[in-house]
N, CA, C and O atoms as CSV, one atom per row, in Angstrom:
chain,resi,resn,atom,element,x,y,z
A,1,MET,N,N,184.140,141.073,108.771
A,1,MET,CA,C,183.171,141.448,107.726
A,1,MET,C,C,181.687,141.140,108.611
A,1,MET,O,O,181.441,140.199,109.365
A,2,THR,N,N,181.024,142.026,108.308
A,2,THR,CA,C,179.628,141.856,109.098
A,2,THR,C,C,178.527,141.261,108.402
A,2,THR,O,O,178.365,141.501,107.205
A,3,ALA,N,N,177.677,140.433,109.101
A,3,ALA,CA,C,176.495,139.510,108.292
A,3,ALA,C,C,175.664,140.737,108.280
A,3,ALA,O,O,175.811,141.791,108.897
A,4,SER,N,N,174.680,140.327,107.363
A,4,SER,CA,C,173.410,140.997,107.230
A,4,SER,C,C,172.396,140.626,108.196
A,4,SER,O,O,172.476,139.597,108.866
A,5,TYR,N,N,171.388,141.503,108.278
A,5,TYR,CA,C,170.188,141.554,109.344
A,5,TYR,C,C,169.775,140.057,109.116
A,5,TYR,O,O,169.919,139.199,109.986
A,6,LYS,N,N,169.363,139.870,108.144
A,6,LYS,CA,C,168.567,138.432,107.534
A,6,LYS,C,C,169.355,137.319,107.977
A,6,LYS,O,O,168.787,136.506,108.707
A,7,GLU,N,N,170.704,137.105,107.637
A,7,GLU,CA,C,171.760,136.204,107.894
A,7,GLU,C,C,171.762,136.297,109.477
A,7,GLU,O,O,171.747,135.233,110.095
A,8,LEU,N,N,171.776,137.265,110.044
A,8,LEU,CA,C,171.896,137.070,111.667
A,8,LEU,C,C,170.772,136.454,112.081
A,8,LEU,O,O,170.938,135.425,112.735
A,9,LEU,N,N,169.436,136.891,111.825
A,9,LEU,CA,C,168.087,136.351,112.028
A,9,LEU,C,C,168.139,134.793,111.943
A,9,LEU,O,O,167.753,134.070,112.862
A,10,ALA,N,N,168.666,134.322,110.722
A,10,ALA,CA,C,168.779,132.935,110.623
A,10,ALA,C,C,169.748,132.001,111.496
A,10,ALA,O,O,169.580,130.864,111.936
A,11,GLN,N,N,170.789,132.866,111.584
A,11,GLN,CA,C,171.716,132.150,112.611
A,11,GLN,C,C,171.069,132.130,114.045
A,11,GLN,O,O,171.445,131.246,114.815
A,12,ARG,N,N,170.250,132.916,114.405
A,12,ARG,CA,C,169.780,132.940,115.875
A,12,ARG,C,C,168.469,131.854,115.722
A,12,ARG,O,O,168.051,131.207,116.683
A,13,GLU,N,N,167.948,131.775,114.474
A,13,GLU,CA,C,166.784,130.765,114.370
A,13,GLU,C,C,167.216,129.264,114.817
A,13,GLU,O,O,166.594,128.485,115.540
A,14,ALA,N,N,168.598,129.075,114.102
A,14,ALA,CA,C,169.413,127.832,114.096
A,14,ALA,C,C,169.698,127.844,115.342
A,14,ALA,O,O,169.083,126.899,115.835
A,15,LEU,N,N,170.404,128.490,116.295
A,15,LEU,CA,C,170.996,128.365,117.316
A,15,LEU,C,C,169.862,128.201,118.481
A,15,LEU,O,O,170.074,127.535,119.494
A,16,GLU,N,N,168.553,128.928,118.208
A,16,GLU,CA,C,167.696,128.690,119.227
A,16,GLU,C,C,166.817,127.250,118.889
A,16,GLU,O,O,165.983,126.860,119.707
A,17,GLN,N,N,167.003,126.703,117.967
A,17,GLN,CA,C,166.615,125.478,117.765
A,17,GLN,C,C,167.422,124.329,118.401
A,17,GLN,O,O,166.948,123.365,119.003
A,18,ALA,N,N,168.882,124.629,118.135
A,18,ALA,CA,C,169.827,123.606,118.885
A,18,ALA,C,C,169.763,123.943,120.161
A,18,ALA,O,O,169.793,122.946,120.883
A,19,ILE,N,N,169.692,124.878,120.693
A,19,ILE,CA,C,169.415,124.913,122.335
A,19,ILE,C,C,168.431,124.133,122.703
A,19,ILE,O,O,168.586,123.213,123.505
A,20,ALA,N,N,167.143,124.477,122.060
A,20,ALA,CA,C,165.723,123.609,122.423
A,20,ALA,C,C,166.147,121.998,122.401
A,20,ALA,O,O,165.892,121.238,123.335
A,21,GLN,N,N,166.838,121.602,121.176
A,21,GLN,CA,C,167.172,120.323,121.078
A,21,GLN,C,C,168.248,119.820,122.237
A,21,GLN,O,O,168.158,118.682,122.698
A,22,ALA,N,N,169.161,120.648,122.626
A,22,ALA,CA,C,170.080,120.285,123.643
A,22,ALA,C,C,169.472,120.296,125.000
A,22,ALA,O,O,169.885,119.551,125.889
A,23,ARG,N,N,168.497,121.132,125.164
A,23,ARG,CA,C,167.662,121.117,126.449
A,23,ARG,C,C,166.751,119.829,126.591
A,23,ARG,O,O,166.472,119.450,127.729
A,24,LYS,N,N,166.287,119.155,125.516
A,24,LYS,CA,C,165.245,118.112,125.356
A,24,LYS,C,C,165.922,117.200,125.608
A,24,LYS,O,O,165.462,116.524,126.528
A,25,ASN,N,N,167.009,116.788,125.129
A,25,ASN,CA,C,167.888,115.882,125.332
A,25,ASN,C,C,168.693,115.597,126.903
A,25,ASN,O,O,169.130,114.599,127.478
A,26,GLU,N,N,168.636,116.532,127.099
A,26,GLU,CA,C,169.381,116.938,128.619
A,26,GLU,C,C,168.294,116.349,129.489
A,26,GLU,O,O,168.525,115.476,130.326
A,27,ILE,N,N,166.931,116.934,129.225
A,27,ILE,CA,C,165.970,116.850,130.399
A,27,ILE,C,C,165.797,115.174,130.149
A,27,ILE,O,O,165.908,114.467,131.151
A,28,SER,N,N,165.512,114.475,128.754
A,28,SER,CA,C,165.397,113.080,128.943
A,28,SER,C,C,166.476,112.306,129.787
A,28,SER,O,O,166.295,111.481,130.683
A,29,SER,N,N,167.414,112.697,129.364
A,29,SER,CA,C,168.435,112.039,130.248
A,29,SER,C,C,168.432,112.035,131.740
A,29,SER,O,O,168.665,111.081,132.481
A,30,ALA,N,N,168.135,113.232,132.045
A,30,ALA,CA,C,168.002,113.371,133.690
A,30,ALA,C,C,166.656,112.607,134.034
A,30,ALA,O,O,166.681,111.828,134.987
A,31,VAL,N,N,165.677,112.751,133.438
A,31,VAL,CA,C,164.411,111.926,133.629
A,31,VAL,C,C,164.661,110.742,133.724
A,31,VAL,O,O,164.032,110.177,134.619
A,32,ALA,N,N,165.460,110.024,133.048
A,32,ALA,CA,C,165.935,108.644,132.833
A,32,ALA,C,C,166.656,108.471,133.813
A,32,ALA,O,O,166.496,107.368,134.336
A,33,LYS,N,N,167.481,109.197,134.335
A,33,LYS,CA,C,168.471,108.875,135.511
A,33,LYS,C,C,167.571,108.875,136.721
A,33,LYS,O,O,167.656,107.996,137.578
A,34,ALA,N,N,166.661,109.922,136.785
A,34,ALA,CA,C,165.817,109.985,138.005
A,34,ALA,C,C,165.080,108.916,138.325
A,34,ALA,O,O,164.945,108.603,139.508
A,35,ARG,N,N,164.415,108.104,137.173
A,35,ARG,CA,C,163.611,107.013,137.177
A,35,ARG,C,C,164.418,105.552,137.573
A,35,ARG,O,O,163.927,104.592,138.167
A,36,GLU,N,N,165.526,105.665,137.158
A,36,GLU,CA,C,166.329,104.418,137.695
A,36,GLU,C,C,166.961,104.604,138.973
A,36,GLU,O,O,167.245,103.614,139.648
A,37,LEU,N,N,167.242,105.903,139.424
A,37,LEU,CA,C,167.425,105.803,140.777
A,37,LEU,C,C,166.140,105.607,142.008
A,37,LEU,O,O,166.325,105.244,143.169
A,38,VAL,N,N,164.766,105.976,141.342
A,38,VAL,CA,C,163.772,105.662,141.871
A,38,VAL,C,C,163.646,103.967,142.131
A,38,VAL,O,O,163.472,103.401,143.211
A,39,ALA,N,N,163.778,103.423,140.923
A,39,ALA,CA,C,163.609,102.219,141.077
A,39,ALA,C,C,164.549,101.430,141.839
A,39,ALA,O,O,164.223,100.544,142.630
A,40,GLU,N,N,166.054,101.887,141.492
A,40,GLU,CA,C,166.917,101.193,142.243
A,40,GLU,C,C,166.556,101.035,143.815
A,40,GLU,O,O,166.599,99.997,144.476
A,41,TYR,N,N,166.213,102.251,144.212
A,41,TYR,CA,C,165.792,102.600,145.844
A,41,TYR,C,C,164.486,102.286,146.280
A,41,TYR,O,O,164.417,102.075,147.491
A,42,GLY,N,N,163.496,102.198,145.686
A,42,GLY,CA,C,162.335,101.980,145.798
A,42,GLY,C,C,161.762,103.257,146.526
A,42,GLY,O,O,161.127,103.290,147.579
A,43,LEU,N,N,162.102,104.189,145.793
A,43,LEU,CA,C,161.542,105.624,146.716
A,43,LEU,C,C,160.163,106.104,145.934
A,43,LEU,O,O,159.813,105.807,144.791
A,44,THR,N,N,159.595,106.809,146.755
A,44,THR,CA,C,158.216,107.217,146.523
A,44,THR,C,C,158.325,108.686,146.237
A,44,THR,O,O,159.379,109.295,146.423
A,45,ALA,N,N,157.150,109.297,145.751
A,45,ALA,CA,C,156.957,110.861,145.606
A,45,ALA,C,C,157.108,111.689,147.115
A,45,ALA,O,O,157.517,112.799,147.457
A,46,GLN,N,N,156.663,110.759,147.649
A,46,GLN,CA,C,156.723,111.330,149.401
A,46,GLN,C,C,158.107,111.661,149.774
A,46,GLN,O,O,158.417,112.713,150.334
A,47,ASP,N,N,159.094,110.542,149.379
A,47,ASP,CA,C,160.493,110.485,149.822
A,47,ASP,C,C,161.205,111.512,148.924
A,47,ASP,O,O,162.281,111.981,149.294
A,48,ILE,N,N,160.724,111.827,147.922
A,48,ILE,CA,C,161.200,112.910,146.852
A,48,ILE,C,C,160.896,114.472,147.194
A,48,ILE,O,O,161.795,115.311,147.256
A,49,PHE,N,N,159.438,114.777,147.422
A,49,PHE,CA,C,159.031,115.783,147.476
A,49,PHE,C,C,158.225,115.736,148.623
A,49,PHE,O,O,157.012,115.542,148.531
A,50,PRO,N,N,158.873,115.919,149.841
A,50,PRO,CA,C,158.027,115.378,151.024
A,50,PRO,C,C,157.137,116.873,151.431
A,50,PRO,O,O,156.136,116.839,152.146
A,51,ALA,N,N,157.731,118.234,150.807
A,51,ALA,CA,C,156.475,119.230,150.986
A,51,ALA,C,C,155.359,119.020,150.390
A,51,ALA,O,O,154.392,119.564,150.923
A,52,ARG,N,N,155.140,118.344,149.355
A,52,ARG,CA,C,153.603,117.968,148.831
A,52,ARG,C,C,152.912,117.226,149.657
A,52,ARG,O,O,151.704,117.279,149.424
A,53,GLY,N,N,153.225,116.523,150.575
A,53,GLY,CA,C,152.471,115.746,151.696
A,53,GLY,C,C,152.277,116.597,152.557
A,53,GLY,O,O,151.263,116.309,153.193
A,54,ALA,N,N,152.850,117.709,152.972
A,54,ALA,CA,C,152.444,118.673,153.944
A,54,ALA,C,C,151.211,119.470,153.728
A,54,ALA,O,O,150.681,120.035,154.684
A,55,LYS,N,N,150.703,119.554,152.476
A,55,LYS,CA,C,149.392,120.219,152.271
A,55,LYS,C,C,148.220,119.163,152.587
A,55,LYS,O,O,147.108,119.649,152.793
A,56,SER,N,N,148.342,117.975,152.635
A,56,SER,CA,C,147.310,116.905,152.850
A,56,SER,C,C,147.334,116.644,154.309
A,56,SER,O,O,146.465,116.064,154.961
A,57,GLY,N,N,148.675,117.252,154.819
A,57,GLY,CA,C,148.811,116.357,156.405
A,57,GLY,C,C,148.069,117.409,157.165
A,57,GLY,O,O,147.128,118.038,156.681
A,58,ALA,N,N,148.598,117.597,158.550
A,58,ALA,CA,C,148.365,118.620,159.340
A,58,ALA,C,C,148.050,120.292,158.966
A,58,ALA,O,O,148.802,120.981,158.276
A,59,PRO,N,N,147.061,120.657,159.444
A,59,PRO,CA,C,146.850,122.075,158.716
A,59,PRO,C,C,148.219,122.926,159.515
A,59,PRO,O,O,148.789,122.500,160.518
A,60,LYS,N,N,148.543,124.157,158.820
A,60,LYS,CA,C,149.462,124.990,159.428
A,60,LYS,C,C,148.882,125.720,160.463
A,60,LYS,O,O,147.759,126.217,160.374
A,61,ALA,N,N,149.608,125.805,161.451
A,61,ALA,CA,C,149.162,126.501,162.565
A,61,ALA,C,C,149.452,128.206,162.199
A,61,ALA,O,O,150.498,128.766,161.872
A,62,THR,N,N,148.006,128.770,162.411
A,62,THR,CA,C,148.000,130.135,162.084
A,62,THR,C,C,147.511,130.682,163.373
A,62,THR,O,O,147.032,129.876,164.171
A,63,SER,N,N,147.571,132.089,163.727
A,63,SER,CA,C,147.051,132.596,164.812
A,63,SER,C,C,146.222,133.728,164.303
A,63,SER,O,O,146.485,134.326,163.260
A,64,LYS,N,N,145.252,133.986,165.051
A,64,LYS,CA,C,143.987,135.143,164.922
A,64,LYS,C,C,144.634,136.179,165.356
A,64,LYS,O,O,145.498,136.122,166.231
A,65,VAL,N,N,144.242,137.274,164.738
A,65,VAL,CA,C,144.987,138.695,165.121
A,65,VAL,C,C,143.790,139.184,165.936
A,65,VAL,O,O,142.679,139.139,165.408
A,66,ALA,N,N,143.929,139.648,167.180
A,66,ALA,CA,C,143.051,140.367,167.793
A,66,ALA,C,C,142.402,141.751,167.053
A,66,ALA,O,O,143.149,142.484,166.405
A,67,ALA,N,N,141.124,142.019,167.182
A,67,ALA,CA,C,140.477,143.079,166.572
A,67,ALA,C,C,141.070,144.381,167.237
A,67,ALA,O,O,141.479,144.280,168.393
A,68,LYS,N,N,141.131,145.364,166.712
A,68,LYS,CA,C,141.625,146.637,166.925
A,68,LYS,C,C,140.475,147.646,167.173
A,68,LYS,O,O,140.436,148.425,168.126
A,69,TYR,N,N,139.547,147.534,166.198
A,69,TYR,CA,C,138.641,148.537,166.000
A,69,TYR,C,C,137.019,147.694,166.030
A,69,TYR,O,O,136.674,146.623,165.531
A,70,ARG,N,N,136.346,148.597,166.755
A,70,ARG,CA,C,134.701,147.815,166.396
A,70,ARG,C,C,133.830,149.170,166.198
A,70,ARG,O,O,134.119,150.257,166.697
A,71,ASP,N,N,132.718,148.898,165.380
A,71,ASP,CA,C,131.796,149.544,165.218
A,71,ASP,C,C,130.606,149.671,166.039
A,71,ASP,O,O,129.792,148.754,166.144
A,72,PRO,N,N,130.478,150.912,166.685
A,72,PRO,CA,C,129.461,150.686,167.751
A,72,PRO,C,C,128.033,150.505,167.179
A,72,PRO,O,O,127.144,149.978,167.847
A,73,ALA,N,N,127.874,150.891,166.112
A,73,ALA,CA,C,126.635,150.657,165.681
A,73,ALA,C,C,126.250,149.373,165.323
A,73,ALA,O,O,125.060,149.113,165.499
A,74,THR,N,N,127.036,148.418,164.818
A,74,THR,CA,C,126.557,147.099,164.305
A,74,THR,C,C,127.490,146.125,165.061
A,74,THR,O,O,127.253,144.917,165.075
A,75,GLY,N,N,128.447,146.615,165.624
A,75,GLY,CA,C,129.560,145.519,166.403
A,75,GLY,C,C,130.344,144.929,165.832
A,75,GLY,O,O,131.006,144.103,166.461
A,76,GLN,N,N,130.560,145.111,164.512
A,76,GLN,CA,C,131.713,144.439,163.500
A,76,GLN,C,C,132.801,145.118,164.099
A,76,GLN,O,O,132.720,146.193,164.692
A,77,THR,N,N,134.124,144.243,163.864
A,77,THR,CA,C,135.407,144.686,164.234
A,77,THR,C,C,136.031,144.513,163.045
A,77,THR,O,O,135.396,144.158,162.052
A,78,TRP,N,N,137.592,144.791,163.013
A,78,TRP,CA,C,138.486,145.160,162.034
A,78,TRP,C,C,139.886,144.985,162.962
A,78,TRP,O,O,140.051,145.595,164.019
A,79,THR,N,N,140.840,144.068,162.395
A,79,THR,CA,C,142.091,144.080,162.939
A,79,THR,C,C,143.050,145.284,162.398
A,79,THR,O,O,144.198,145.318,162.839
A,80,GLY,N,N,142.743,146.004,161.716
A,80,GLY,CA,C,143.329,146.869,161.346
A,80,GLY,C,C,144.521,146.547,160.022
A,80,GLY,O,O,145.344,147.346,159.575
A,81,ARG,N,N,144.308,145.243,159.637
A,81,ARG,CA,C,145.070,144.808,158.447
A,81,ARG,C,C,143.933,144.793,157.372
A,81,ARG,O,O,142.712,144.798,157.526
A,82,GLY,N,N,144.772,144.769,156.124
A,82,GLY,CA,C,143.916,144.561,154.866
A,82,GLY,C,C,143.467,145.962,154.522
A,82,GLY,O,O,143.891,147.058,154.888
A,83,LYS,N,N,142.438,145.589,153.674
A,83,LYS,CA,C,141.571,146.745,153.320
A,83,LYS,C,C,140.632,147.161,154.465
A,83,LYS,O,O,140.067,146.295,155.134
A,84,ALA,N,N,140.428,148.681,154.740
A,84,ALA,CA,C,139.577,149.204,155.869
A,84,ALA,C,C,138.119,148.694,155.225
A,84,ALA,O,O,137.880,148.587,154.022
A,85,PRO,N,N,137.317,148.441,156.192
A,85,PRO,CA,C,135.808,148.115,155.724
A,85,PRO,C,C,135.142,149.376,155.603
A,85,PRO,O,O,135.556,150.339,156.249
A,86,LYS,N,N,134.050,149.481,154.761
A,86,LYS,CA,C,133.103,150.726,154.753
A,86,LYS,C,C,132.894,151.573,155.816
A,86,LYS,O,O,132.830,152.778,155.572
A,87,TRP,N,N,132.770,151.169,156.994
A,87,TRP,CA,C,132.311,151.871,158.531
A,87,TRP,C,C,133.315,152.316,158.778
A,87,TRP,O,O,133.089,153.447,159.207
A,88,ILE,N,N,134.548,152.088,158.776
A,88,ILE,CA,C,135.688,152.977,158.914
A,88,ILE,C,C,136.349,153.738,157.954
A,88,ILE,O,O,136.993,154.687,158.403
A,89,GLU,N,N,136.359,153.577,156.807
A,89,GLU,CA,C,136.927,153.763,155.730
A,89,GLU,C,C,136.826,155.366,155.588
A,89,GLU,O,O,135.711,155.883,155.519
A,90,GLY,N,N,138.162,156.258,155.538
A,90,GLY,CA,C,138.213,157.521,155.458
A,90,GLY,C,C,137.782,158.455,156.663
A,90,GLY,O,O,137.542,159.658,156.558
A,91,LYS,N,N,137.719,157.645,157.914
A,91,LYS,CA,C,137.062,158.376,158.893
A,91,LYS,C,C,138.424,158.525,160.124
A,91,LYS,O,O,139.534,158.049,159.883
A,92,ASP,N,N,138.210,159.014,160.998
A,92,ASP,CA,C,139.453,158.983,162.060
A,92,ASP,C,C,139.166,157.832,162.916
A,92,ASP,O,O,138.028,157.579,163.311
A,93,ARG,N,N,140.160,157.163,163.189
A,93,ARG,CA,C,140.020,155.604,163.756
A,93,ARG,C,C,139.930,155.659,165.353
A,93,ARG,O,O,139.507,154.691,165.985
A,94,THR,N,N,140.394,156.962,166.037
A,94,THR,CA,C,140.348,156.979,167.264
A,94,THR,C,C,139.153,156.297,167.875
A,94,THR,O,O,139.256,155.299,168.588
A,95,PRO,N,N,137.944,156.918,167.545
A,95,PRO,CA,C,137.045,156.498,168.413
A,95,PRO,C,C,136.130,155.064,168.086
A,95,PRO,O,O,135.043,154.694,168.528
A,96,PHE,N,N,136.942,154.533,167.253
A,96,PHE,CA,C,136.666,152.795,167.052
A,96,PHE,C,C,137.568,152.268,167.785
A,96,PHE,O,O,137.335,151.071,167.952
A,97,VAL,N,N,138.701,152.702,168.412
A,97,VAL,CA,C,139.708,151.660,168.906
A,97,VAL,C,C,139.091,151.069,170.258
A,97,VAL,O,O,138.613,151.679,171.215
A,98,ILE,N,N,139.260,149.568,170.026
A,98,ILE,CA,C,138.896,148.839,171.241
A,98,ILE,C,C,139.809,148.868,172.475
A,98,ILE,O,O,140.946,148.397,172.456
A,99,ALA,N,N,139.297,149.399,173.459
A,99,ALA,CA,C,140.325,149.698,174.677
A,99,ALA,C,C,140.883,148.399,175.140
A,99,ALA,O,O,141.694,148.370,176.065
């Protein structure tokens, strides 16, 4: 026997509420367990999430990309990456290549 549309909607709403409550209970249990372990072993946020400290630590090593194109009129350069600057946009790039 098939249920009516309204009955199915009511069942879905009840199921969604049950899912939300189960998730809330499990999260609460997981947080309590995590707090217990942190207290038992004297852990810090840095011990648990070491990547977060990397942001405030040493800066990431980044390498600069050498310029490939130069505007002879202004001396401005462009690496060839990202959006093209106005002085080279839509033009043949061959004359602007840095040898």
